[in-house]
C-alpha positions as CSV (number, residue, x, y, z in Angstrom):
1,X,0.0,0.0,0.0
2,X,1.0,3.6,-0.7
3,X,0.0,6.6,1.4
4,X,-2.2,7.9,-1.5
5,X,-4.1,4.6,-1.6
6,X,-4.8,4.7,2.1
7,X,-6.1,8.3,1.8
8,X,-8.4,7.2,-1.0
9,X,-9.6,4.3,1.1
10,X,-10.4,6.7,4.0
11,X,-12.5,8.9,1.7
12,X,-14.4,5.8,0.5
13,X,-14.9,4.8,4.2
14,X,-16.5,8.2,5.0
15,X,-18.8,8.0,1.9
16,X,-19.9,4.6,3.0
17,X,-20.6,5.7,6.5
18,X,-22.7,8.6,5.2
19,X,-24.7,6.4,2.8
20,X,-27.8,4.5,3.7
21,X,-27.4,0.8,4.0
22,X,-24.2,-1.2,4.2
23,X,-23.8,-2.4,0.6
24,X,-20.6,-0.4,0.1
25,X,-18.8,-2.3,2.9
26,X,-17.9,-5.0,0.4
27,X,-15.8,-2.4,-1.5
28,X,-13.9,-1.5,1.7
29,X,-13.5,-4.8,3.5
30,X,-12.7,-8.3,2.6
31,X,-15.3,-11.0,3.2
32,X,-13.5,-12.3,6.3
33,X,-12.3,-8.9,7.6
34,X,-12.2,-8.1,11.3
35,X,-13.4,-4.8,12.8
36,X,-12.7,-3.8,16.4
37,X,-13.9,-0.5,18.0
38,X,-11.2,-0.8,20.7
39,X,-8.0,-2.6,21.5
40,X,-9.7,-4.8,24.1
41,X,-13.0,-5.2,22.3
42,X,-14.0,-8.4,20.6
43,X,-13.9,-7.7,16.9
44,X,-16.8,-8.2,14.5
45,X,-15.6,-10.7,11.9
46,X,-17.0,-11.0,8.4
47,X,-19.1,-8.5,6.4
48,X,-22.4,-9.4,8.0
49,X,-21.1,-8.8,11.5
50,X,-19.4,-5.5,10.4
51,X,-22.6,-4.4,8.7
52,X,-24.6,-5.1,12.0
53,X,-22.0,-3.1,13.9
54,X,-22.2,-0.2,11.6
55,X,-26.0,-0.1,11.7
56,X,-25.9,-0.2,15.5
57,X,-23.4,2.6,15.8
58,X,-24.7,5.0,13.2
59,X,-27.7,7.3,13.8
60,X,-28.4,7.4,10.1
61,X,-27.1,8.8,6.8
62,X,-28.2,12.3,7.8
63,X,-26.1,12.3,11.0
64,X,-24.1,15.6,11.2
65,X,-20.3,15.0,11.6
66,X,-17.0,16.1,10.2
67,X,-14.1,13.8,9.7
68,X,-10.5,14.9,9.3
69,X,-7.6,12.4,9.0
70,X,-3.9,12.0,8.5
71,X,-2.0,8.9,7.4
72,X,0.7,8.7,9.9
73,X,2.6,5.7,8.6
74,X,2.5,3.0,5.9
75,X,4.6,-0.1,6.0
76,X,3.8,-2.8,3.4
77,X,0.2,-3.8,4.0
78,X,-0.1,-2.0,7.3
79,X,-1.1,1.6,7.9
80,X,-1.7,3.9,10.9
81,X,-4.2,6.8,10.6
82,X,-4.9,9.6,13.0
83,X,-8.6,10.6,12.7
84,X,-10.6,13.3,14.3
85,X,-14.4,13.2,14.3
86,X,-16.7,16.0,15.5
87,X,-20.4,15.2,15.8
88,X,-23.2,17.8,15.7
89,X,-23.5,21.4,14.7
90,X,-22.6,23.0,17.1
91,X,-20.2,20.2,18.1
92,X,-21.6,18.0,21.0
93,X,-19.0,15.3,21.0
94,X,-15.5,14.8,19.4
95,X,-13.1,11.9,19.2
96,X,-9.5,11.6,18.3
97,X,-8.7,8.1,17.1
98,X,-5.8,6.0,15.9
99,X,-6.8,3.5,13.3
100,X,-4.5,0.5,12.8
101,X,-5.2,-1.0,9.4
102,X,-4.0,-4.1,7.5
103,X,-4.9,-4.4,3.8
104,X,-5.3,-7.3,1.4
105,X,-3.6,-7.4,-2.0
106,X,-6.7,-6.0,-3.7
107,X,-6.6,-2.8,-1.5
108,X,-9.5,-3.7,0.7
109,X,-9.0,-3.7,4.5
110,X,-8.7,-7.1,6.2
111,X,-8.2,-5.8,9.7
112,X,-9.5,-2.6,11.3
113,X,-8.7,-1.7,14.9
114,X,-9.7,1.6,16.4
115,X,-8.0,3.3,19.5
116,X,-10.5,6.0,20.5
117,X,-9.9,9.0,22.8
118,X,-12.2,11.9,23.7
119,X,-12.1,14.9,26.0
120,X,-12.2,14.1,29.7
121,X,-12.6,10.4,28.9
122,X,-9.0,8.9,28.8
123,X,-8.8,5.2,28.7
124,X,-8.9,4.0,32.4
125,X,-6.9,0.9,33.5
126,X,-9.3,-1.7,34.9
127,X,-7.1,-1.9,38.0
128,X,-8.2,1.6,39.0
129,X,-11.9,0.5,39.5
130,X,-13.3,1.0,43.0
131,X,-16.8,0.8,44.5
132,X,-18.6,3.1,46.9
133,X,-22.1,3.7,48.2
134,X,-24.6,5.4,45.8
135,X,-25.1,9.1,46.5
136,X,-27.6,11.6,45.0
137,X,-25.0,13.2,42.8
138,X,-24.5,9.8,41.0
139,X,-28.1,9.8,39.7
140,X,-27.8,12.3,36.9
141,X,-25.1,10.1,35.3
142,X,-27.2,7.0,35.8
143,X,-30.2,8.7,34.2
144,X,-28.3,9.9,31.1
145,X,-26.6,6.5,30.6
146,X,-30.0,4.6,30.6
147,X,-31.2,7.0,27.9
148,X,-28.6,5.8,25.4
149,X,-30.5,3.9,22.7
150,X,-27.7,1.5,21.9
151,X,-27.3,0.6,25.6
152,X,-31.0,-0.1,26.0
153,X,-31.1,-2.1,22.8
154,X,-28.2,-4.3,24.0
155,X,-29.8,-4.7,27.5
156,X,-33.3,-5.3,26.0
157,X,-34.9,-2.8,28.4
158,X,-36.7,0.5,27.9
159,X,-35.4,3.8,29.2
160,X,-37.3,5.6,31.9
161,X,-38.4,9.2,32.0
162,X,-36.9,11.3,34.8
163,X,-39.7,11.1,37.4
164,X,-40.2,7.3,37.1
165,X,-36.4,6.9,37.0
166,X,-36.0,8.8,40.3
167,X,-38.9,7.0,41.9
168,X,-37.3,3.7,40.9
169,X,-34.0,4.6,42.5
170,X,-35.6,5.9,45.6
171,X,-37.3,2.5,46.0
172,X,-34.1,0.6,45.3
173,X,-32.0,2.6,47.8
174,X,-34.7,2.1,50.5
175,X,-34.8,-1.7,50.0
176,X,-32.6,-3.4,52.7
177,X,-32.5,-6.6,50.6
178,X,-30.8,-4.8,47.7
179,X,-27.1,-4.0,47.7
180,X,-26.1,-1.2,45.3
181,X,-22.8,0.4,44.6
182,X,-21.4,3.1,42.3
183,X,-18.6,2.0,40.0
184,X,-15.7,4.5,39.9
185,X,-12.8,4.4,37.5
186,X,-9.9,6.9,37.6
187,X,-11.9,9.0,40.0
188,X,-14.9,9.2,37.7
189,X,-18.4,7.6,37.9
190,X,-18.7,5.0,35.1
191,X,-21.7,3.0,36.2
192,X,-23.4,1.0,39.0
193,X,-23.7,-2.6,40.2
194,X,-26.1,-4.3,42.5
195,X,-27.3,-7.6,44.0
196,X,-31.1,-8.3,44.1
197,X,-33.6,-11.1,44.3
198,X,-34.8,-13.5,47.0
199,X,-32.4,-15.1,49.4
200,X,-30.6,-18.0,47.8
201,X,-31.5,-16.8,44.3
202,X,-29.9,-13.5,44.2
203,X,-28.6,-12.0,40.9
204,X,-25.9,-9.5,40.2
205,X,-26.5,-6.9,37.6
206,X,-24.5,-3.9,36.4
207,X,-24.8,-0.9,34.0
208,X,-21.7,0.7,32.5
209,X,-22.0,4.0,30.6
210,X,-21.5,3.2,26.9
211,X,-18.6,5.6,26.6
212,X,-16.7,3.3,29.0
213,X,-17.4,0.0,27.3
214,X,-14.6,-2.3,26.2
215,X,-12.1,-1.5,29.0
216,X,-12.6,-4.4,31.3
217,X,-14.4,-2.2,33.9
218,X,-17.4,-4.5,34.4
219,X,-15.2,-7.5,35.0
220,X,-13.1,-5.6,37.6
221,X,-16.3,-4.2,39.2
222,X,-17.8,-7.7,39.5
223,X,-14.6,-9.0,41.1
224,X,-14.5,-6.1,43.6
225,X,-18.3,-6.4,44.3
226,X,-18.2,-10.1,45.1
227,X,-15.0,-9.7,47.1
228,X,-16.8,-7.3,49.4
229,X,-19.6,-9.7,50.1
230,X,-19.0,-12.0,53.1
231,X,-21.4,-14.5,51.7
232,X,-21.5,-14.5,47.8
233,X,-25.0,-14.8,46.4
234,X,-26.1,-18.0,44.8
235,X,-25.8,-16.6,41.3
236,X,-28.0,-17.9,38.5
237,X,-27.0,-18.0,34.8
238,X,-29.1,-15.7,32.7
239,X,-29.3,-15.4,29.0
240,X,-31.0,-12.2,28.1
241,X,-32.9,-11.2,25.1
242,X,-29.7,-9.4,24.2
243,X,-28.1,-12.7,23.4
244,X,-30.6,-13.0,20.5
245,X,-30.0,-9.5,19.4
246,X,-26.2,-9.8,19.3
247,X,-24.8,-13.3,19.9
248,X,-21.2,-12.0,19.7
249,X,-21.5,-9.9,22.8
250,X,-19.1,-10.7,25.6
251,X,-19.9,-12.3,28.9
252,X,-18.4,-12.2,32.3
253,X,-17.8,-15.6,33.9
254,X,-17.5,-16.2,37.6
255,X,-15.9,-19.2,39.1
256,X,-17.3,-20.4,42.4
257,X,-15.4,-22.9,44.5
258,X,-15.9,-24.4,47.9
259,X,-14.7,-21.2,49.6
260,X,-16.7,-18.8,47.5
261,X,-15.7,-16.8,44.4
262,X,-12.3,-18.0,43.1
263,X,-12.1,-15.7,40.1
264,X,-13.7,-13.5,37.5
265,X,-12.8,-13.1,33.9
266,X,-14.2,-11.6,30.8
267,X,-14.6,-13.4,27.6
268,X,-16.7,-13.7,24.5
269,X,-19.0,-16.4,23.2
270,X,-16.2,-17.4,20.8
271,X,-13.9,-18.3,23.6
272,X,-15.9,-19.4,26.7
273,X,-13.3,-20.7,29.2
274,X,-13.6,-24.3,30.5
275,X,-15.2,-24.9,33.8
276,X,-11.9,-25.0,35.8
277,X,-13.8,-25.2,39.1
278,X,-17.1,-26.7,40.2
279,X,-20.1,-24.4,40.2
280,X,-19.2,-22.3,37.2
281,X,-21.8,-19.6,36.6
282,X,-22.0,-17.4,33.6
283,X,-23.5,-13.9,33.8
284,X,-24.3,-12.0,30.6
285,X,-24.5,-8.2,30.6
286,X,-27.6,-8.3,32.9
287,X,-29.0,-4.8,33.0
288,X,-29.3,-3.3,36.5
289,X,-32.2,-1.1,35.4
290,X,-30.4,2.1,36.5
């Protein structure tokens, strides 16, 4: 690949993103291409999966945005691109990305990996995740997060209007049988986690703001949450409607041994780890109706 060829490919990528439908993807990507929206996110593999990802991420062909880009380096079939995207007029959100691209001999992309950054949202190492009690100031973030259409689609739940939302959280916080915690990463609220249900059949659910997906925060929050509990709940495996909506979504698997929770790890349906210990329980991204 030459620098000019990569520049031409980026222009075609933008045209395809702005166009209705996903028919143009075949001009950009090979049939078995992989497409990842973050360095730790499970990639979409193959044109149908990439098409589904695009349709989920785009608001539509009339979405207002401006893309500027610079080809930083080209080495054989590999290229690195610095991209900046501003959404809305006036601008409501902007991103600065690095795209790591690998091309096939015919000039189509066979591997696309995005490294996104945005103002006040630097990538946060999962080891910086902590939990604390829910306070009133957390609720505005919870409310805005549950309005996100992609998050509610994935969780297969409906967003609440403000008054029903506040009433719901007042009830949750007043219930002595429910344990709720705010998830904090890098000093910033990123979501919430809770345990609910009758004794012996408790479930653990969490909600992570979409801007923080793909960083291992949910896995770390689950490990911390279960570690704080003197008697881990008898967790039940749940396969949500979301599994039918997107069977490639990742899961978090919790290993329960004789002395309680032995470990937590994240994985995808393509690589579910073996039951290394008795009592394996898999929890999908169970919505904590926040």
